[in-house]
Residue, then its C-alpha position, 0 to 999 in steps of 0.5 A: m603777257q607783259f609786253p604793254s607794261i614793259l613798253l609803258l616803263t620804257l616810254l616813262i623812263t625816256a620822258i624823264a630823261t628828256i625833261s631832265e636835260g633842260f636843267s642845270p646839274v648845279k642846284s641852288s638852295p634858297s637858303s644857301n646864303y644863310s648859316t645857323n648859329n649855335n642856338g640852332n634856329r636863327k639864320i644869319p646871312h653871310r656877306l655876299v660878294s658881288t662878282t661885278a666891279s662897280s663903276s666907281s668906288s665913290d658910287t657907294s655912299a656913307d649910308d650904303i657902306l654902313k648897311p652890311k649884308y650880314e646881321i648886326e645882332p641885337i646883343a646886350l653889350r658892345i664895346g668899341h675902340g677908336f684911335d686917331i693921330h693928326r700932324m700939328a704944324p705952324i698955323g700958316d701951313a696947317g691952314q686951320p686951328i687946333v680943334i678938339a671935341g669942337v673946341t678951338i684951342d686958343h694958345e700962346d705961341q709954342k716951341w714946335t720942333d722943325a724936323a724938316g728944317k723949313y724955318v730953322p735948322a733941322g731938329e731945332t724948335f721954332t716958336t709959333q701958333l699951331g694948327v692941325v693938318a687934316h682933310s677935315d677939321g682934324d678933331v681927334i676926339y670926335h674921330c675917335i668916338v665915331d670910329a669907336i661906335f662903328g667898331a662896336l657895331t662891326l662896321p667899316d672904319i671912319g676912313q672908309v666912310y668918310q674918305d679923305t679923298d672926298p671933297r665933300w669932307k674937306g675942312c668938314d666940322s667933325s660934329k657932322f660925323m658925330e651926328h651921323a654916327y649917332g643916327v647909325m647907332t640908334g638905328y641899330g637899336y643902341e645907346i651910349g653906355n659910357v665913353d672914356v677918352t684919353l687925349i695925348l698932347e704935349k702942348p698946348k695945355v687943355a685942362g681949361f677946355k675939358p669942360a666945354m669939350k665934355d659938354n659938346i660930346l654930351g650934346l651930340l651923344k644925348c647922354h648924361p655926364g656920368r657916362v663921359n670922361i675925358k683924360a689928357r696927358t703928355h707924351e713926356r717929350v718923346d717922338s713927334m707928339g712930345e715935339l709938338r708935331s702931332l697929337s693923338c687920341h684913344v677912346v673906349l666906349t660901350l653901347v647898350r641895347k635900348e629897352 
């Protein structure tokens, strides 16, 4: 007679169904936040996006934003590019001098094009001492190098890290940004391979200042002279840079894995 066996099977099925009701039908895998790369063994975390809005964007510090949830893979060589541009204006309007790679550019009065007609009829030149209009000190070379380091490491750009709405950076000496970027770079296990700077500035001329600029960069990045180059060129009197209303800079650099 099979009645007891059938009864036991029925009771077992009922018990399993009752226990299952307490569980969600959506299952979560402990490794669901990871994907496997092409070599089939290293698991790289996806970036996780919080569904809870933060109380304020200022709650995220510069250090926090430079620690992404994904892995900064230890590849042997990384390449970064940085670009920056700032307006130039009469020193009284700018409120600060021209500072490039930590060097204050002393100069004779220059013929600045007054596009808005504040001092002379619009479009005519006004002879004046020049300064840089910026939230910090407006150091285009330092800003470019910092941005290139962050870019090589796939990190947020300089404007996200040191926001121009943050009063902490008002008039800040940009060597502080360089020191911070250097620490981030070494923290991820990298050092400077080489740095190639192209400064675009119609006037004042900066050839005599380039050695001091290079020395400052070498000191901040702790590297040898053969790894840093600074080039400067005019803009052939074209657009705002050619009219002395702005200056800009490009930097390309490499980061190499420390042994």
